[in-house]
Steps between C-alpha positions, in 0.01 A plus 500: 500500500582556134878474529470174697271352238732611218807338655313183587359474147847546352643225721204274422547552127871423522447182705225385266706550185820360653362188665127432494421559133784278369392227743138513382608474135735212582210314668265566209279727712514813286122539534554582869722803450250744652450280805875447519555874514257529792672208674833679453363785710423263788843338461669840519299593810608174664866552417489853643332371816759228552777756445355722776454199728865399460647851507289652781293249697766230534757737658230629736434143614867447572517834684208450742367142488218393729642150535796291387461304177476130588299344215659596170320217316162659578630835376621340175148369442366852552747625239351251253153643568633854450661418166190316376282804574726799442647375171157437353486120500176497700344760269613297200311199638192718552528628143458150358239383752280769654543811286291366207209463744541859616519622140176318420330640811605860439414470131150376586440786744604759243282336235210526745554875516684515833788729420802560720437741786792724597506581870736795468256680268261559790710806589540753216860564408642197681578315177734789412694448825669162464626485859155574644336240278767247596455573872123447474541161339776402743273569799209311342711194422651504847152514655399197292823323597419552867168320464649226284755447776222488758335232287822299484501493880127487568382226262622159612537356150700805389715490814591138417684643197620828649646324806796404281601866489498514881687174550837667434678516834807669349344809344717701259466741210429195278194383696230715339437267205497183710137422415296212371444549127122469543513770766684729259259414219199599712653826620631604158169415332307721743741791446484462120120505515515811718740665257258438214205628701659832596693560178858523622743558214736207422809707582356610833401141584858382437635783719256420783595131493872587489482741797287257699732205439815694579351641820385152603853369453619761750214414740612136514869577545693367797539861608459668838338816368195709577395841367429682826170578667370705206668312215362166621152636430587625152672200339540135598843433654695175549411517871129548430484211254714265708233533769256360244726195458554447874404158637162507675455874443503608139259243361288403799210674671624620839752212509225241544578288197200619296538669164558874508807703588636850457696730268343390171584820311730455202629857456291742704435424871195727476274203435610318815443820696159553342379143555674453837738223399823695566765394748780754546691326779871550447597131512677251276356156572578160342306430180312190386168322555390367840422144384835489325679577827280322756387194303772470239269545202696464178480788253771362272861588436531541124285680244306198373449338839360827632261526204386138541441529874300818441264309271469224760414756769238648269315166477561413866762231445802663666 
C-alpha cells in the first residue's frame, strides 16, 4: 500500500498548500493548520469519490437503468446530501461540536491507564503486512456496520430518523448520503469509538471509510446489475441492496409492517448469510416506505424540510 499512500500524501500536501492553508490564514485560523491538513485529506477523498461516481457509476446508470428518471428534484436534493458529506462539510460541523467531547473522553481514558489496544497485533507479523492488517479492520468495521444497520431498523426511535434514507423512491448513485444528520451522527460516533477501541491507524480508517462510501454509492445506483450466484455472496451488489430498499420487503419483518427487513450488510453479504437476513431473489422492486405510499406520509422534499420532519417523527409529532 506504500505507493498509494505516497501519491495520496503528495496530492494532499499540494491541495493543502494551494488552497486550504491560504484560506485558513485569510480567516485568521492559523492555529488550526494541523486540523486543516487532516481535513484536506477527507476533502481529497471526497473529490476522488465524486470523480469516480461521475466517470464510472453515472454511465453505468444510463447504460442499464432499473427505472426511468421521473423525479429530478428529489435527485437534486440527494446531490446536496452527497456534497455536504463527501466534501467534508458534515465533518467540519462535527469538528466544532462533537470532536472536543471525544478528545476529552479519549484523553481521560488514557490518563486512567487504558492505552490503545491494536487488534492487528494479536497475530504476529500482521502489522508488517499492510494489506492483511487493512483487511482485518475492514471486516471488523463492516461487522459493526451490519449491527448498527440492524439497530437503525429494529429500534423504533432510530427508525424514525433512518426512514428518511428509505423514503427516496427514485434511487440513484447520489442516494447513499440521504440521511438525517442525527442518524449520521449516531452511526459515525459509534464507528469512531470502535476505531479508538481497536487501534486502527488514521490512514487505514480514512481508507476504510472511503471504500465503504464509494461502494455504497454503487449499491444505491439506478442500475440493473448483480454479481452472479457466487459474487452476490462475496460483495453487496446494487440488486442485493435495492432489495433492502424495496417497499414492504427490505425494512419490514415478513412484509407485515413491523420493524425488521433483510439485506442489512454494508459491504460483505456474509453477515446476512450468517444471521439469516439475506434475500437473494433476483428482482428489482419499487423503493420507498409503505406508509409513504399507502397513507401519503410526508417525508419532505428539500434538505431542511426532511431534517425537520425527521425530528418531528422522533418525538411522535409527524
